[in-house]
C-alpha positions in Angstrom: 4.4 9.9 4.7 8.3 15.4 12.2 11.2 13.9 10.7 13.5 15.1 8.5 12.7 13.9 4.8 14.4 12.9 2.2 13.8 14.3 -1.9 14.1 11.3 -3.3 11.6 9.4 -1.3 9.4 11.9 -1.4 9.5 12.0 -5.4 9.7 8.1 -5.8 6.2 7.6 -3.0 4.5 10.4 -5.0 5.4 9.0 -8.2 4.2 5.5 -7.3 1.0 6.8 -5.7 -0.1 8.7 -8.6 1.7 6.9 -11.4 1.4 3.4 -10.4 0.1 1.2 -12.9 0.8 3.5 -16.3 0.0 7.0 -15.2 2.7 9.8 -16.2 5.3 8.7 -14.1 6.3 12.3 -13.4 6.6 13.3 -9.8 3.7 15.3 -8.6 3.5 17.3 -5.3 1.4 16.0 -2.3 -1.5 18.2 -2.0 -1.8 20.6 1.6 -4.2 19.6 3.9 -6.5 22.6 4.8 -5.1 24.6 7.2 -1.4 23.5 6.9 1.1 24.0 4.6 2.4 20.1 3.7 5.2 18.2 1.9 6.1 14.6 2.7 7.7 16.2 5.9 4.4 18.3 7.3 5.9 22.2 8.3 2.7 22.4 10.4 2.3 18.9 12.2 -0.8 18.4 14.7 1.6 16.8 17.1 -0.6 13.7 18.1 0.5 12.0 21.2 -2.5 9.1 20.7 -1.6 6.3 18.8 -3.3 2.8 18.4 -3.1 0.1 20.7 -0.4 -2.2 20.5 -0.4 -5.9 20.2 -3.9 -5.9 18.3 -4.6 -9.1 18.1 -3.5 -11.0 14.9 -0.4 -8.6 14.8 3.2 -10.1 14.1 5.2 -8.9 16.9 8.6 -9.1 15.6 11.4 -9.0 18.4 14.2 -7.1 15.6 14.9 -3.7 15.6 12.4 -1.5 16.4 13.2 0.7 13.2 13.4 -1.9 10.8 10.7 -3.5 9.2 10.7 -6.6 10.0 7.3 -9.5 9.9 4.4 -8.8 8.5 1.8 -6.3 8.0 -1.4 -8.6 7.7 -1.6 -11.7 10.4 0.9 -14.3 9.0 -1.9 -17.0 8.9 -4.3 -15.1 7.1 -6.4 -17.4 4.4 -5.5 -15.6 0.8 -7.4 -15.4 -2.2 -6.5 -17.6 -5.0 -7.1 -17.2 -8.6 -8.8 -19.7 -10.5 -10.0 -20.5 -13.8 -8.6 -20.4 -17.7 -7.6 -17.5 -18.8 -10.5 -14.9 -20.5 -12.6 -16.5 -17.6 -10.8 -16.1 -14.1 -11.6 -15.3 -10.5 -10.5 -15.0 -7.2 -11.7 -17.6 -4.3 -11.5 -15.6 -1.9 -10.1 -17.7 1.3 -9.0 -20.7 -0.9 -5.2 -20.1 -1.2 -2.7 -20.5 1.1 -1.6 -18.2 4.1 0.2 -15.1 3.9 3.8 -16.4 5.3 3.6 -19.8 3.2 3.0 -17.9 0.3 5.6 -15.3 0.9 8.5 -17.6 1.7 7.3 -20.5 -1.0 5.6 -19.1 -3.9 6.0 -15.4 -4.7 10.0 -16.2 -4.9 9.0 -19.1 -7.1 10.6 -19.1 -10.8 7.1 -20.1 -11.8 5.2 -16.7 -12.5 1.7 -18.3 -12.3 2.3 -19.8 -8.7 4.4 -17.2 -7.8 1.5 -14.5 -8.8 -1.6 -16.8 -7.8 -2.2 -14.5 -4.6 -1.1 -11.4 -5.4 1.5 -9.8 -7.9 5.5 -10.6 -6.3 8.5 -8.1 -7.0 8.9 -9.1 -10.5 5.8 -8.4 -11.7 5.7 -5.2 -10.0 8.8 -4.0 -11.3 7.3 -5.0 -15.0 4.0 -3.3 -14.1 4.8 -0.2 -11.9 8.7 0.1 -12.1 9.5 -1.1 -8.8 9.3 -4.2 -6.2 6.5 -4.5 -3.8 4.2 -7.5 -2.4 1.0 -8.0 -2.7 -1.5 -10.3 -1.0 -5.3 -10.6 -2.2 -7.1 -10.4 0.6 -11.2 -9.3 1.4 -11.6 -5.3 2.1 -11.7 -5.0 5.5 -8.7 -6.9 6.6 -6.6 -5.3 9.3 -3.2 -3.9 8.6 -0.4 -3.6 11.2 2.8 -1.3 11.3 5.8 -3.6 10.3 7.9 -1.1 12.5 8.0 1.8 14.8 8.0 5.4 13.1 5.8 8.4 12.2 2.6 7.1 10.3 1.3 9.3 7.7 -2.1 8.6 6.3 -2.7 10.0 2.8 -5.4 9.6 0.0 -5.8 10.1 -3.8 -8.8 8.5 -4.3 -11.2 6.4 -2.6 -12.7 4.9 -6.2 -10.8 1.9 -8.1 -9.5 2.8 -11.5 -11.0 0.0 -12.9 -13.9 0.6 -12.6 -13.8 4.1 -13.2 -12.7 3.7 -16.9 -15.0 0.6 -17.0 -11.9 -1.6 -17.8 -12.0 -5.4 -17.3 -9.9 -6.4 -14.3 -9.6 -9.9 -15.1 -6.7 -9.8 -17.3 -4.7 -8.4 -14.4 -5.5 -11.0 -11.6 -2.9 -13.2 -10.6 0.2 -13.3 -13.3 -1.2 -10.8 -15.7 -2.2 -12.0 -19.6 0.4 -10.2 -21.2 -1.7 -10.3 -24.4 -4.6 -8.2 -22.7 -3.1 -6.4 -19.6 -1.5 -3.5 -21.1 0.9 -2.0 -18.8 -1.1 1.7 -19.5 -4.7 0.6 -19.2 -6.5 3.7 -18.5 -6.8 6.8 -20.3 -6.8 9.1 -17.5 -4.7 9.0 -14.2 -5.3 5.0 -12.6 -5.8 6.5 -9.0 -2.4 4.9 -7.7 -2.0 3.8 -4.3 -5.3 5.2 -4.0 -5.2 5.4 0.0 -2.1 4.5 2.0 -0.6 4.8 5.2 3.4 5.4 5.0 5.5 4.9 8.4 9.0 6.9 8.5 11.5 5.2 11.1 14.1 7.5 10.1 15.9 4.1 8.8 13.3 3.2 6.8 10.1 3.8 5.2 7.6 1.4 5.0 3.9 1.3 2.6 0.8 0.0 3.2 -1.7 0.8 0.4 -5.0 0.4 -1.5 -6.9 0.6 1.7 -9.9 1.5 3.1 -10.4 4.7 3.8 -13.5 5.1 5.9 -12.6 2.2 7.8 -9.2 3.1 8.7 -10.4 6.4 9.2 -13.2 5.2 11.6 -11.0 2.7 13.6 -7.4 2.6 13.1 -6.5 6.4 12.8 -6.3 8.1 16.7 -8.8 10.6 17.0 -6.3 13.4 17.9 -4.1 12.7 14.8 -5.8 14.2 11.9 -5.0 17.6 10.2 -7.6 20.5 10.3 -10.2 19.9 8.2 -10.4 16.0 8.8 -12.1 13.8 11.0 -13.3 10.4 11.7 -17.0 11.5 10.5 -15.7 13.8 7.5 -17.4 13.0 4.2 -14.6 11.5 2.5 -16.5 10.5 -0.3 -17.1 14.3 -1.3 -12.6 15.1 -1.8 -11.9 11.3 -2.7 -15.0 10.1 -4.6 -13.1 10.4 -7.7 -10.3 10.3 -9.3 -8.6 13.4 -9.8 -6.6 14.9 -13.2 -4.1 16.4 -10.8 -3.4 12.6 -9.6 -1.7 14.4 -6.2 -1.9 13.0 -2.7 -3.5 14.4 0.5 -2.1 14.1 3.9 -5.2 13.5 6.1 -3.8 12.7 9.6 -0.2 12.0 11.0 0.6 10.0 14.3 3.2 7.9 16.4 2.8 4.6 15.2 4.6 0.9 16.9 5.4 -2.4 15.6 2.0 -4.7 15.5 -0.2 -1.3 15.6 -3.3 -1.7 13.7 -3.1 1.1 11.2 -5.4 0.8 8.5 -8.2 -1.9 6.8 -7.2 -3.1 3.5 -9.5 -1.9 0.4 -10.0 -2.1 -3.5 -8.8 2.1 -4.1 -6.5 3.0 -7.0 -4.6 0.9 -9.5 -6.2 -2.4 -7.7 -7.3 -5.1 -9.9 -8.7 -7.0 -6.9 -8.9 -6.4 -3.3 -5.5 -6.6 -1.8 -3.0 -4.8 0.2 0.0 -3.6 -1.4 3.4 -3.4 0.9 6.6 -1.9 -0.5 9.2 -0.9 2.0 12.1 1.6 1.0 16.0 2.2 2.8 15.8 6.0 3.8 18.0 7.8 1.5 17.7 6.0 -1.6 15.8 6.0 -4.2 14.8 2.7 -5.0 12.1 0.3 -3.0 13.3 -3.4 -2.0 11.9 -6.9 -2.6 10.7 -7.7 1.1 10.4 -11.0 -0.3 13.7 -13.4 -1.0 13.4 -13.3 -4.8 16.0 -13.7 -6.8 17.5 -10.5 -8.9 17.0 -8.1 -5.8 20.0 -7.2 -3.9 18.2 -6.6 -0.3 15.4 -8.1 0.5 13.8 -10.7 2.4 12.3 -8.1 5.4 9.0 -10.1 5.8 10.5 -13.5 6.5 13.7 -12.1 9.3 
């Protein structure tokens, strides 16, 4: 989520975390971890010095400015899942889709909504369903996720649960290009869980968000051991605190550390408002109250960050 924070950013990111996909869109306040008074700019930082290893195999190490979100948060050659079947009986063929780089370069910007969303939602569908642009990729849970820029990384959680599963709502209408006749913008009778579990990196110039992570795998294998806030550790029973979708719709800061582009920062999952296991990736310029489109889709003034 250390840094001098920007109130508009704080409000928007927590709105997305709790309201993504149909919850009450009013901003909420980040809950304080035990032993610390926390907003999006923690007043009591754990002062971590350890960072995840740089240059993890599969990471996209971009030579551009370190504080800008350049390159891919997953290995560019990652084979994506592909939505197949007809409306009413669609499913995902895992590893049957295009590579992430080719998909984001060629398909997501397409004017054909079926092609543009066959392996994850593009920016235009995100605007329709969540109010802000972002890029998604359908990838199996446990896929490594990497930092696209240098900055302060913060791990947050609302829930480890999946909104569709928790409420017994069918996922199929939301796979790929949503079936508008059945895919309501507000599909749940209560909070969706929003981003579920996510890492935010703040460079002071940009914020990048990596969402719907696997909390257990991320805390055990990606978060530095000395980065946890009081009350949390790699072996914490996170299910006791985050196993359900809370009525409060608040995010809790779990750990904070220094990250560099190419560092392993987490593992993908299926938490929160997630129609299928995927990574949700969003970019925001510091001091602005809107997210940027990471791809070159028409209608967005400031994008192409994945492809620069």
